[in-house]
Backbone as a ProteinNet text record, in pm:
[ID]
protein_1_A
[PRIMARY]
MNKPLRAQGTTEYALILALVTLAILLVVAIFGRGLAAAYQKAVDGLNGTKGASTIQSIAQDFMARALKYHQTTGNWPSTWGDQRFTQLGLNPADWAAPVNGIQWGPHGEYIGLANVSGDNLQVYVKDMNGNTMHLIDNWNIWCDAVDGACYYHTAGTGTVVELSTIYVTGN
[TERTIARY]
4906.3	4821.1	4858.2	4716.5	4783.3	4770	4866.6	4933.1	4816.1	4724.2	4669.9	4720.4	4658.3	4739.6	4721.2	4824.1	4875.8	4799.3	4760.9	4663.9	4543.6	4501.7	4347.5	4343.8	4421.7	4458.8	4483.2	4568	4539.5	4408.8	4376.3	4217.4	4128.4	4160.4	4037.2	4050.4	4197.7	4246.1	4224.9	4230.8	4157.2	4034.5	3949.5	3823.1	3726.8	3853	3807.9	3823.1	3940.2	3977.5	3912	3854.7	3772.4	3618.2	3585.9	3476.8	3462.4	3593.2	3623.4	3610.8	3694.5	3664.7	3548.3	3452.2	3357	3230.7	3243.2	3183	3238.5	3333.6	3408.1	3354.7	3366.9	3309.3	3160.8	3096.7	2931.2	2900.8	2986.2	2997.5	2975.8	3087	3134	3030	2969.1	2880.5	2727.5	2761.1	2540.9	2621.6	2729.9	2754	2849.7	2859.8	2944	2930	2815.8	2777.2	2790	2750.2	2761.2	2909.6	2985.9	3127	3178.8	3148.7	3209.8	3176.7	3041.5	2996.6	3084.5	3076.5	3178	3320	3329.4	3505.5	3507.8	3403.1	3451.4	3409	3314.1	3284.4	3406.5	3466.5	3586	3676.1	3760.5	3808.4	3777.6	3628.8	3623.6	3641.9	3628.9	3622.8	3809.8	3900.4	4023.5	4071.4	3975.4	4047.1	3979.3	3892.6	3774.7	3714.5	3658	3573.4	3461.1	3349.9	3245.8	3288	3221	3259.7	3148.9	3258.6	3163.4	3084.2	3124.5	3037.9	2880.4	2917.5	2770.2	2685.3	2710.6	2670.2	2613.9	2689.3	2658.6	2536.5	2545.4	2446.5	2312.8	2283	2193.5	2118.2	2226.7	2188.8	2114.8	2185.8	2124.3	1991.9	1953.5	1849.3	1737.4	1778.2	1688	1657.3	1735.3	1714.8	1638.4	1657.1	1581.5	1445.1	1417.7	1273.5	1199.9	1257.6	1200.1	1191.8	1279.7	1234.2	1104.9	1098.7	985.1	857.3	864.7	747.3	712.6	814.1	779.9	696.6	784.1	705.1	568	542	447.6	302.6	333.6	235.2	222.5	345.5	389.2	412.6	427.4	486.9	588.8	671.4	802.1	762.6	843.7	761	772.1	735.9	696.3	825.7	836.7	992.3	1000	898.6	884.3	819.5	839.4	786.4	756.3	718.9	733.4	659.9	589.7	590.1	670.7	791.3	898.7	941.7	970	1001.1	886.5	781.2	668.2	629.7	640.4	610.6	717.9	826.7	917.4	934.1	826.7	818.1	882.5	953.9	1036.5	966.1	1010.6	992.1	1049.2	996.7	1068	1144.5	1074.1	1187.9	1305.6	1312.1	1451.9	1548.5	1493.8	1593.8	1590.1	1545	1551.7	1678.2	1754.2	1909.9	1971.8	2122.6	2221.8	2232	2243	2269.5	2396.3	2486.2	2630.5	2699.1	2657.2	2722.3	2663.6	2537.6	2491.4	2371.6	2315.5	2146.7	2074.9	1990.5	1927	1825.5	1812.3	1650.3	1628.2	1515.5	1484.8	1414.6	1389.3	1373.5	1329.8	1176.8	1195.2	1222.2	1309.1	1385.1	1507	1518.7	1721.7	1696.3	1821.1	1816.4	1927.8	1911.1	2020.4	2108.1	2206.7	2291.6	2375.6	2346.7	2376.3	2500.8	2567.3	2704.8	2628.1	2576.4	2496.5	2581.1	2534	2623.3	2601.4	2730.6	2737.2	2796.9	2790.6	2886.2	2968.4	3094.4	3227.9	3228.6	3176.5	3174.6	3214.6	3284.6	3283.3	3283.9	3234.3	3219.3	3288.7	3391.1	3431.9	3393.2	3450.3	3355	3499.1	3492.2	3610.1	3525.5	3588.9	3507	3551.3	3482.1	3534	3665.3	3732.9	3882.9	3999.2	3893.5	4014.9	4032.6	3966.6	4012.5	3911.1	3945.1	3848.8	3775	3675	3548.7	3517	3550	3476.5	3319.4	3255.1	3121.4	3090.6	3041.6	3029.8	2885.4	2905.3	2777.2	2643.4	2561	2419.8	2417	2538	2518.2	2507.2	2451.3	2441.8	2468.9	2553.2	2529.5	2391.5	2351.4	2229.1	2246.2	2184.9	2197	2081.7	2065.6	1947.9	1912.3	1798.9	1716.5	1739.7	1742.9	1728.3	1800.9	1916	2053.1	2161	2135.6	2237.9	2365.5	2351.5	2480.4	2439.9	2558.9	2541.5	2655.7	2519.5	2644	2648.2	2763.9	2812.6	2706.2	2659.5	2584	2434.1	2451.2	2361.7	2300	2186.1	2094.4	2073.8	2162.8	2146.1	2261.1	2330.5	2393.2	2555.3	2546.7	2684.1	2773.7	2884.8	2982	2963.3	3016.7	2940.6	3081	3043.2	3136.5	3076.5	3165.4	3182.6	3149.3	3023.2	2972.7	3071.5	3123.5	3208.5	3307	3337	3458.8	3453.6	3323	3264.3	3337	3377.1	3392.4	3340.9	3340.4	3316.3	3424.7	3405.4	3553.8	3517.5	3566.6	3544.3	3648	3638.3	3744.2	3878.4
12202	12144.8	12251.9	12289.6	12399.6	12320.8	12350.8	12300.1	12352.2	12258.7	12317.6	12412.1	12506.4	12617.3	12544.3	12558.3	12533	12604.4	12724.7	12785.3	12710.2	12678.1	12610.8	12481.4	12391.3	12248.9	12331.7	12431.2	12506.8	12541.1	12611.3	12617.1	12540.3	12444.1	12324.7	12244.4	12235.9	12167.6	12263.4	12404.6	12410.4	12449.2	12427.7	12472.2	12302.5	12198.9	12047	12056.5	12124.4	12143.3	12203	12295.8	12385.4	12360.9	12248.5	12170.3	12071.8	11984.8	11881.2	11959.6	12098.2	12145.4	12224	12264.1	12256.8	12175.7	12054.3	11940.8	11875.3	11913.1	11866	11930.9	12090.2	12157	12163.9	12110.1	12047.5	11952.2	11846.6	11718.8	11786.9	11866.1	11875.3	11971.6	12071.9	12164.5	12049.4	11966.3	11868.3	11776.3	11694.3	11625.2	11654.6	11755.3	11821.3	11775.2	11811.1	11759.8	11633.2	11523	11389.5	11354.4	11398.3	11401.4	11399.4	11524.3	11587.5	11472.3	11427.7	11346.8	11181.2	11170.4	11027.7	11047.2	11153	11162.8	11150.8	11202.2	11183.3	11030.7	10974.1	10837.1	10755.7	10779.9	10727.9	10749.6	10868.2	10885.8	10832.1	10824.5	10756.9	10586.5	10518.3	10403.9	10365	10447.2	10418.5	10445.9	10521.7	10540.4	10425.1	10374.1	10254.7	10304.5	10435.4	10485.3	10575.8	10602.9	10666.9	10820.3	10919.9	11040.5	11071.8	11133.4	11179.2	11309.7	11366.7	11486.7	11439.2	11335.9	11317.2	11259.7	11143.8	11097.7	11211.4	11283.6	11410.8	11465	11480.5	11586.8	11463.6	11414.6	11282.9	11285.3	11325.9	11282.5	11428.5	11532.8	11674.9	11649.9	11611.4	11619	11565.9	11380	11331	11408.2	11511.7	11572.9	11680.8	11760.2	11872.4	11816.6	11703.6	11655.8	11603.7	11564.3	11537.9	11614.1	11719.9	11841.8	11941	11935.9	12029.9	11958.6	11812.5	11681	11748.3	11781.9	11794.7	11875.2	12008.2	12146	12162.6	12093.4	12083.4	12010.4	11928.2	11816.6	11822.3	11860.3	11893.9	11711.8	11602.6	11495.2	11476.6	11395.1	11295.6	11194.6	11170.3	11066	10930.8	10835.1	10735.5	10666.5	10547.9	10469	10381.4	10317.1	10171.9	10186.8	10063.9	10096.8	10150.8	10167	10255.8	10418.9	10414.3	10542.8	10609.8	10583.3	10630.2	10706.3	10652.8	10724.7	10823.8	10757.9	10832.7	11013.7	10939.5	11115.3	11195.8	11165.2	11229	11306.6	11240.8	11257.9	11171.8	11099.5	10984.2	10872.5	10796.8	10649.7	10540.7	10440.4	10354.3	10259.3	10241	10155.8	10212	10324.6	10419.4	10369.6	10335.6	10329.1	10201	10087.8	9968.9	9908.8	9937	9855.6	10008.7	9957.9	10105.5	10195.2	10296.4	10418.1	10454.2	10465	10497.4	10447.6	10270	10213.6	10195.9	10287.7	10279.5	10286.2	10201	10172.4	10291.8	10381.5	10472.7	10448.3	10462.2	10456.1	10546.2	10616.9	10704.3	10672.3	10733.1	10681.9	10794	10809.1	10950	11061.8	11158.3	11255.5	11213	11080.2	11018.8	10994.3	10980.6	10915.8	10842.4	10718	10611.6	10576.4	10570.4	10539.5	10389.5	10252.2	10160.9	10063.3	9998.3	9889	9808.4	9770.4	9605.8	9515	9413.8	9275.6	9199.3	9144.5	9048.5	9136.3	9240	9330.5	9343.7	9389.3	9385.4	9542	9620.6	9730.4	9772.8	9860.5	9865.3	10046	10076.3	10221.5	10290.7	10361.3	10454.8	10595.9	10635	10780.9	10829.5	10969.7	10986.9	11067.3	11039.9	11113.8	11256.5	11305.8	11464.6	11478.2	11383.5	11371.1	11321.7	11307.5	11288.3	11128.7	11051	10906.9	10822.8	10737.6	10657.4	10548.4	10565.8	10466.9	10368.6	10231.6	10143.4	10117.4	10153.3	10092.9	9950.5	9887.4	9740.7	9717.4	9603.9	9571.8	9537.8	9630.1	9656.9	9754.8	9808.7	9898.4	10035.6	10145.9	10261.6	10375.7	10508.3	10613.6	10708.6	10731.7	10833.3	10963.4	11048.1	11189.8	11239.1	11369.4	11414.8	11507.4	11499.4	11611.9	11771.2	11794.9	11876.3	11969.5	11869.1	11977.3	11910	11835.7	11790	11702.4	11706.1	11616.9	11421.6	11383.6	11246.2	11159.9	11023.6	10921.7	10825.9	10757.5	10643.5	10517.3	10427	10330.6	10371.5	10484.9	10487.6	10644.9	10655.4	10785.5	10831.3	10976.5	11082.7	11048.9	10933.2	10911.3	10864.6	10805.8	10758.6	10848.9	10811.9	10880.9	11008.7	11109.4	11224.9	11182.5	11208.1	11191	11306.6	11317.5	11416.2	11324.5	11377.2	11326.5	11333.5	11462	11515.3	11425.7	11342.8	11238.3	11091.6	11073.5	10944	10868.9	10753	10697.9	10562.2	10558.7	10364.7	10309.8	10203.4	10129.7	9975.5	9939.4	9787.7	9732.4	9570.5	9467.3	9491.8
-3552	-3400.6	-3309.4	-3245.6	-3149.8	-2995.6	-2961.4	-2764.1	-2695.7	-2596.6	-2499.7	-2386.9	-2374.6	-2261.8	-2141.6	-2113.1	-1905.5	-1831.2	-1841.6	-1771.8	-1783.5	-1903.2	-1883.6	-1810.2	-1787.3	-1708.6	-1524.1	-1512.3	-1391.8	-1345.3	-1440.5	-1398.9	-1352.8	-1474.2	-1424.9	-1310.3	-1260.8	-1116.8	-1030.5	-1042	-873.4	-879.5	-1005.9	-983.9	-887.5	-934.4	-913.2	-753.5	-685.7	-572.1	-461.1	-552.1	-463.4	-476.9	-579	-540.6	-414.5	-465.5	-333	-209.1	-145.2	-48.7	2.8	-94.7	-44.3	-38.9	-108.1	-21.1	86.5	155.9	262.3	356.3	382.3	432	485.1	351	363.8	440.8	441.5	530.4	631.2	708	845.5	898.5	813.9	878.5	865.9	814.5	821.2	938.9	950.3	1018.5	1149.8	1194.7	1233.7	1413.1	1458.7	1601.1	1625.4	1515.3	1516.1	1552.3	1477.6	1417.4	1573.4	1635.1	1758.1	1891.1	1840.5	1954.5	1922.2	1803.6	1751.6	1845	1798.7	1860.8	2005.5	2064.8	2211.4	2250.3	2185.9	2237.8	2184.4	2086.2	2067.2	2167.7	2220.8	2291.2	2442.2	2488.2	2608.4	2576.3	2447.3	2430.7	2440.6	2367.8	2412.7	2524	2606.8	2751.4	2862.7	2792.6	2845.6	2919.2	2943.2	3026.1	2973.4	3064	2999.5	3078.7	3033	3048.6	3161.2	3287.3	3391.4	3359.2	3283.4	3241.2	3201.4	3142.7	3071	3181.7	3262.4	3397.9	3452.3	3512.2	3596.3	3532.6	3427.1	3358.9	3367.7	3345.6	3344	3479.6	3550.2	3742.2	3762.2	3724.8	3735	3652.9	3549.4	3478.8	3580.6	3635.1	3732.6	3799.7	3912.4	4019.3	3988.3	3900.4	3851	3824.7	3767.9	3725.9	3876.8	3949.5	4081.2	4162.1	4127.8	4249.3	4205.4	4028.6	3976.6	3989.1	4030.4	4050.7	4191	4286.8	4406.8	4393.8	4351.8	4370.6	4294.6	4201.5	4128.5	4207.2	4244.7	4317.3	4464.8	4571	4680.6	4726.5	4623.1	4681.2	4603.3	4652.4	4597.5	4497.4	4368.8	4244.7	4328.6	4281.1	4291.9	4342.2	4427.4	4430	4368	4322.1	4239.4	4107.8	4071.1	3921.6	3792.4	3736	3595.6	3629.7	3713	3771.8	3779.2	3849.9	3897.6	3751.2	3681.1	3538.9	3521	3454.2	3359.3	3462.4	3599.2	3677.4	3639.4	3599.7	3585.4	3427.8	3342.4	3208.3	3140	3176.3	3114.3	3059.6	2976.3	2907.5	2988.4	3044.2	3143.5	3060.7	2923.8	2844.8	2796.8	2801	2742	2865.2	3015.9	3098.5	3159.1	3078.5	3133.8	3131	3056	3074	3084.9	3145.4	3175.7	3086.9	3102.5	3015.6	3050.6	3010	3008.9	3121.3	3115	3192.8	3338.9	3372.1	3501.9	3502.9	3572.1	3577.6	3673.9	3587.8	3674.1	3753.2	3867.2	3956.1	4022.3	3985.8	4036.4	4207.5	4269.9	4395.2	4523.5	4503.2	4545.1	4532.1	4622.4	4638.4	4593.6	4554.2	4568	4398.3	4347.6	4224.7	4265.6	4225.1	4257.3	4134.8	4136.4	4008.9	4043.6	3991.5	4022.7	3930.2	4009.7	3926.4	3895.7	3752	3746.2	3788.7	3848.3	3882.6	3720.7	3698.6	3592.7	3467	3487.9	3309.7	3373.4	3244.7	3262	3293.2	3353.9	3388.6	3506.3	3555.5	3679.6	3730	3816.6	3865.2	3953.9	3933.5	4059.8	4047.4	4179.8	4227.4	4345	4357.8	4434.2	4591.4	4715.7	4795.8	4827.5	4942.7	4909	4965.9	4996	5057.4	4940.6	4833.1	4695.3	4720	4776.4	4794.6	4675.2	4585.9	4504.9	4574	4576.4	4607.2	4486.1	4520	4387.6	4405.6	4360.6	4355.8	4326.4	4425.1	4400	4384.2	4299.5	4193.4	4288	4208.9	4294.9	4394.2	4443.6	4512.9	4447.5	4508.6	4458.3	4501.2	4457.3	4504.3	4487.6	4533	4606.2	4610.6	4477.1	4455	4549.9	4617.5	4675.3	4596.3	4537.3	4476.4	4550.9	4669.3	4746	4754.8	4795.1	4810.5	4723	4608.5	4523.9	4597.7	4693.8	4730.6	4699.9	4695.1	4644.1	4748.2	4762	4900.6	4822.4	4870.1	4846.8	4942.3	4846.9	4895.4	5010.8	5072.8	5189.4	5186.2	5112.9	5118.5	5209	5198	5299.7	5448.1	5444.4	5541	5495.1	5381.5	5364.7	5344.8	5262.4	5251	5172.7	5169	5015.4	4939.8	4803.1	4702.7	4592.7	4516.3	4407.8	4267	4237.9	4104	3978.3	3964.1	3884.2	3843.7	3953.6	3943.5	3893.1	3855.3	3843.8	3710.7	3734.9	3573.2	3561.3	3448.4	3439.8	3309.8	3376.3	3306.8	3306.8	3164.6	3166.6	3276.6	3277.8	3361.4	3275.2
[MASK]
+++++++++++++++++++++++++++++++++++++++++++++++++++++++++++++++++++++++++++++++++++++++++++++++++++++++++++++++++++++++++++++++++++++++++++++++++++++++++++++++++++++++++++

């Protein structure tokens, strides 16, 4: 009887290992971006927070849209109803519920970031002196599309806050 050669078994093992590695690389290439987002979401979940960079990016997008609308039409977007979203090129249904723990409300040249009453989330942000401010339920942070400044509770005259420090956490 002929004994199977050891090299043949080793070669088959190496081929199987190479195929498995190729399959893993293919999955990572296809789903890589989604995996990165899922990883960040998991980290935020473990920390009990919603990321400031995402909230800041959304606010900046709203402000840019409001400013573009003003530059195009000579008027600021509406302050009420679905028009305040549609005039910015947004679907109101997408913003009916809080996004990233924030209730978003365009209001002319300002964008309101509200802490919704009755949920288990709380919103915090730091003022320009580094003091942490708790956004009370139904209060807003108002961001001005003209100069990009954000104000705690009162648009244009409230305490200026640093939006990059905002975070949302559960009770």
